[in-house]
N, C-alpha and C positions, 0 to 999 in steps of 0.2 A: 392062645390068649383067652382070658376069661371075659365074660360079659358083665361080671360083677365089678362095679367101679370101686376104686380105692375109698376107704372110709375117710370122711372129712370131719375134723374136730370141730365142735361147736364154736370154739374161739376163732377158728378160721372162717367159718360160715358167716358169722356176724360182721366180718370185715367187708362183705359184699354189700354194696349200696345199690339196692333196687329202687328205681324211681319210675313214676308215670311220666311219659312224654307225649306230646302231640306232634304228629307229622305235619310239617309246613310245606315241604316240597318232596317230590320223589321222581327220579328219572333213571334210565338205564345207565349203568356205569360205562364210560366210553371205551374202556380197555379190558372188559371182562364179560363173558357170555352169561354168567350165572348171577352176577351181582347187580343190585340196585343201589343208588346213592340216595340217602334220605337226609333232609335237613329237619332237625327236630327242635322243639321248644321244651326245655326242662324247667320252666318257670322263672329261674333266675338267669338263664343263659340259653343261647342257641348253639347247637353242635351239628356236625355231620357224621353220619354212620354209613358204612357199607355193609350190606346184608345179602345173603344168598337167596333172594326171593324172586329173581327174574324168572319168568315163565310160570310162576305160581300166583303172583299178584300183579294186577295192572297198576302201574305207578300212580296214575290219576286217582284211582279208587282208594289209595292209601292216604291221600291228603285229607287232613282233618281228623284222622283216626287217632285214638289213644293206644299206646303200646307200653310195654314194660321194658326198661333197659337197665343194664348194669352200668351205672353212672361212674364208677370209680375204676374201671378197667383202663389199663395203660393204653394211650393212643398208639396206633400203628398205621402204616401206609399199606393199602391194599391195591395192587396194580396201579400205583401212581396217585391214588386218591386217599386223603387222610380219613381215618375212621376213629372217632372219639367215643367209644363205647360199644355195646353189643345189645341187640334186642333179643328178647326171649321168644322162642317159637318151639313148637313140637313138630316132629316129622315122623312119617312112617318108616319102617325098617329099611325099605329100599329108597327112601327119600323122594318118592314119587308124589308125596303130599306133604305140604308144609302149612302149618296153622299158627298164626300169631297169637301169643298170649296177651290178653288185654283186660282192663277192668270191665266189669259188666254194667257199670253205671258211670255217668259223667263225674269226673273229679279233676281238680286243678293239676296242670302239669307241674312236676316237681314233687308231688305227693310221694311220701316214702311208702314202700311196700314192705310189710313185715308179716 
């Protein structure tokens, strides 16, 4: 298997809706050892996300932070909890370190990332 990802056409990339969100709540997922449940504000609506951040971030420290999310990802249920989007993060090759991608200055939730 190659480490080179499949090429994505520009027309497909522009379909991805990246938005700034503010974390309103964060807590350990009740049915998963590696997931946190986040309640986020997207400016015009609030949503819930599940993210593989448990053990990397203290849930209380995430509250109030700005993050970048894929806002138009189809919802799915993750271990019994709905997840309505996906946050962006970088991880080391062995996944021992995960770092959230976020704006470097304060900006309104719902702002489009381009």
